Backbone bond lengths (Angstrom), bond angles and torsions (degrees), N, CA, C in turn:
res aa  C-N    CA-C-N  psi(-1)  N-CA   C-N-CA  omega(-1)  CA-C   N-CA-C  phi
1 I - - - 1.456 - - 1.520 108.47 -
2 T 1.312 116.54 132.45 1.453 122.76 175.98 1.515 108.63 -110.46
3 A 1.333 115.89 132.62 1.458 120.30 179.75 1.523 109.23 -126.84
4 T 1.302 115.35 145.98 1.455 121.49 175.23 1.509 108.16 -112.34
5 L 1.328 116.65 115.41 1.450 120.26 178.31 1.517 109.12 -75.87
6 K 1.284 116.47 137.77 1.454 122.36 178.40 1.521 110.22 -84.41
7 G 1.339 116.71 147.85 1.451 120.78 174.28 1.515 109.40 -58.42
8 G 1.306 116.81 128.57 1.451 121.32 -178.47 1.517 112.54 114.14
9 D 1.323 116.87 -3.30 1.466 121.10 -179.34 1.529 109.37 -91.19
10 A 1.314 116.73 86.11 1.464 121.92 -175.01 1.525 112.98 -74.74
11 N 1.318 117.83 -26.62 1.464 119.51 -176.37 1.530 113.47 -103.90
12 N 1.324 116.88 9.26 1.467 123.26 174.78 1.529 114.31 55.92
13 D 1.338 116.28 38.71 1.462 118.88 175.90 1.525 111.80 -101.20
14 N 1.334 116.86 11.74 1.462 124.41 176.76 1.528 112.74 68.90
15 A 1.328 116.23 24.81 1.465 121.47 176.09 1.522 108.14 -147.40
16 V 1.316 116.27 144.68 1.460 121.39 176.48 1.523 106.58 -104.32
17 D 1.327 115.65 111.78 1.455 119.91 -172.90 1.526 111.22 -148.71
18 I 1.318 115.76 -165.99 1.457 121.66 -175.55 1.530 111.97 -60.55
19 A 1.311 118.09 -33.34 1.459 120.72 179.25 1.528 110.59 -61.51
20 D 1.327 116.64 -40.31 1.465 120.77 178.64 1.528 110.84 -69.16
21 L 1.317 115.86 -40.25 1.462 120.24 178.10 1.525 110.86 -61.15
22 L 1.318 117.28 -41.77 1.465 120.31 179.46 1.525 111.64 -64.48
23 L 1.325 117.13 -37.41 1.467 119.69 176.53 1.525 111.10 -63.67
24 L 1.323 116.33 -41.00 1.461 119.57 178.05 1.526 111.16 -68.01
25 I 1.304 117.47 -42.50 1.468 120.74 178.92 1.525 110.66 -57.72
26 N 1.327 117.46 -41.49 1.466 120.99 -179.52 1.524 112.77 -65.12
27 A 1.323 116.70 -24.11 1.466 120.57 -178.79 1.523 112.97 -107.52
28 Y 1.315 117.34 1.95 1.463 121.19 -171.56 1.528 112.43 -59.01
29 N 1.337 115.35 139.61 1.470 124.61 -178.82 1.531 112.48 65.84
30 R 1.319 116.34 28.20 1.470 121.34 175.90 1.519 108.59 -111.82
31 A 1.306 115.74 155.60 1.463 121.56 178.94 1.523 108.75 -140.02
32 Q 1.318 116.32 158.08 1.456 120.20 174.23 1.519 108.23 -60.27
33 P 1.285 122.53 139.84 1.461 130.58 3.33 1.527 113.79 -98.14
34 D 1.316 118.96 21.77 1.468 121.99 178.28 1.533 109.11 -51.39
35 P 1.327 117.93 131.16 1.466 119.76 -179.10 1.532 113.45 -63.71
36 L 1.325 117.75 -18.90 1.467 120.52 178.19 1.524 112.44 -89.83
37 Y 1.334 117.02 -5.70 1.464 121.43 173.78 1.522 108.94 -63.25
38 S 1.339 116.94 142.65 1.470 121.28 179.20 1.526 109.93 -120.93
39 A 1.322 115.68 112.68 1.469 119.82 175.91 1.532 110.26 -63.06
40 A 1.327 117.08 -34.11 1.471 120.80 -179.78 1.524 111.70 -65.17
41 A 1.332 117.13 -29.79 1.460 121.14 -179.01 1.528 112.21 -97.84
42 D 1.315 116.91 6.92 1.466 122.04 176.52 1.535 107.80 -94.23
43 F 1.309 116.15 77.94 1.463 122.36 -172.59 1.522 112.85 -69.36
44 T 1.320 117.45 -20.93 1.457 120.61 179.02 1.528 112.03 -92.88
45 G 1.322 117.05 -12.39 1.448 121.34 177.71 1.517 114.82 69.71
46 D 1.340 116.80 25.12 1.460 120.02 -177.11 1.529 114.03 -98.79
47 G 1.335 117.66 4.74 1.459 120.58 178.85 1.510 114.18 86.19
48 F 1.333 117.28 9.19 1.465 122.09 -179.97 1.526 109.72 -130.47
49 N 1.322 116.64 145.15 1.462 122.79 168.66 1.523 105.16 -102.42
50 D 1.323 115.60 99.45 1.458 119.29 -170.78 1.526 111.99 -144.98
51 I 1.318 115.16 -165.29 1.461 121.87 -175.52 1.527 111.98 -60.18
52 A 1.311 118.08 -33.58 1.469 120.22 178.90 1.526 110.38 -62.44
53 D 1.324 117.07 -38.71 1.464 120.77 178.05 1.528 110.50 -69.71
54 L 1.325 116.18 -39.96 1.459 120.06 177.83 1.524 110.97 -62.74
55 L 1.305 117.87 -41.88 1.463 120.87 179.21 1.528 111.50 -64.95
56 T 1.320 116.97 -36.47 1.464 120.46 175.89 1.518 110.40 -63.30
57 L 1.318 115.90 -45.20 1.463 120.24 178.99 1.530 110.49 -62.37
58 I 1.314 117.36 -45.96 1.471 121.11 -179.36 1.523 111.05 -60.02
59 Q 1.321 116.83 -39.75 1.473 121.35 -178.41 1.531 110.82 -60.39
60 N 1.324 117.54 -32.60 1.461 121.28 -176.53 1.519 113.70 -110.45
61 Y 1.323 117.17 12.66 1.465 120.68 -175.89 1.519 111.04 -60.23
62 N 1.325 116.07 136.47 1.467 124.66 -178.39 1.525 112.62 65.16
63 V 1.334 116.60 28.16 1.454 121.91 176.61 1.518 108.55 -115.64
64 E 1.327 115.95 141.69 1.451 121.81 176.02 1.504 109.63 -108.67
65 G 1.328 116.43 152.39 1.458 121.51 177.49 1.525 110.94 -63.81
66 A 1.313 115.38 156.05 1.458 119.14 -178.42 1.513 110.09 -108.87
């Protein structure tokens, strides 16, 4: 089985949902190397947990990987 994870899936369960949003909220406005920064919630890969990551999550909210 091949699955494509959607942007916004911070916990790698192949769905973008409230659990992913909570992970991003906990790391929001953090950047590397802050210990509260979350690489899993950095959907843009820019080293920041910010609005760009939130917008990615919102775009795929309630979507599962195919």
